[in-house]
Residue, then its C-alpha position, 0 to 999 in steps of 0.5 A: m500500500t502506498g503513502r498516497d493510498v493511506r492519505r486517501y484512506v484517512d481523507d475518506l474516513l474523516n469525511g464520513r465516506r467508506p474507504r476502499s477495501f485493502r489489506p494494510d501492513d502493520d505500519d498502515a494499520e497503526q495509522m488507520r487506528a489513529a485516524i479511527t480514534l480521531s474520527s470517532a471524536r468528531l462532532g455533528a453529522d460528519t461523524p461516521s456511524e458507530s457500526f462503521l467504526t466498529d467494523l473497521q476497528q475489528r478488521l484492522a485488529a485482525e490485520i495487526d494481530e498477524p505475525a510481523p515479518d522476520g529479518p535483519g534490521i526489519g524490526a528497528h526499521s519498521t518501528r522508526r517508519r511506524q513512528i514517522l507515519i503515525g506522527t504525520s497521519v495524526a497531525a493531519a487528522a488532528a488538523a482536520v478534526g480541529a477545523v471541524v471543532d473550530h467551525a462548530f465553535v465559531g458557528g455556535v458563537q455567531a448563531e448566539r450573537n445573531e439570536t441576541a441581535a434579533d432582539a436588539t433595539l436602537e436606543p439613542t442617547t439623545g433624540a426626539w420623536r419624529a413622524v414617519a407615516a400616517s397610521a392610515d398609510v400603514p395597514e396590516g401587510a403593508t411596509v413603508a420606507f422612511d428617512v428622517g435624516t439621522i435615521s432611516g428604516f421601514v415600518h410595518r404592522v404585526d397584529g395591528q401594532p406598528q414596528a420598525v427596523s433599521g434601513i441600514c445593512t448590518h454588514q457594511g452599512c449600505r442603504l437597503w431598498l424595499d422589494a415590495p413584491a417579494e416582501r424583502l429588504r435588499c442590500p445592493c452591495h453584496s446581494t444580502s436580503f432581509s425579511i420585513a421583520g429584519q431577519v437575514l434571508s439570503h447572503q453570499l458572505p463568509v459569515t452571516p450578518a446580524p439581523l436588522p435592529h428594531l427602532q423605538i416606535r409609537e402611534n400618536g394621534g393617527t401618526i406613526e413616530v420613531f425615536a430618532p437621534t438628534e443632529p449633532a450641534 
């Protein structure tokens, strides 16, 4: 069995694929055992099934238990080669497993941040209530864009109550536009889209951007108002 065959075997194992049938020698079998141990520690859906790992462990154990070949210098040479190959394979497999763990950790943190951001509301230190639409112009199911200078956004109703979200993309601050037929808020910069309620619906970015923050809003005498920051003095 060649080194390339071993690397292909480890790659198949770590990616949850059933490796090709083969008859490993003693050195190769040690590498396979290390790969199986690491693979069984992987998280999520990429983990090979328990039955697959058990079957593979048994087949490798049977191969390892066979008598080693005799000959002058073979034992020392085999030991050194085994140490080198196992070290290389373990390092490569550990890197792969580390990448999976890192991805799971980062993904979990990102999801937690986005969940927290979904409930975020902009609260200016100083500001004033500004009219953004007449109540009659925002019936249930309608969305109205507004811009009062210091803040822009979109207002709609949920169960009769007015709500508003920011009109600025949370990725790099691009101005969103209302795609009324699709009921989406779209960013022209990186093809990101949000729901009317501010949730991310689609994007082409390496990391999912945060949802749009909500704005403080109220209905006052037939007018919908948002609390907007005041202009700098």
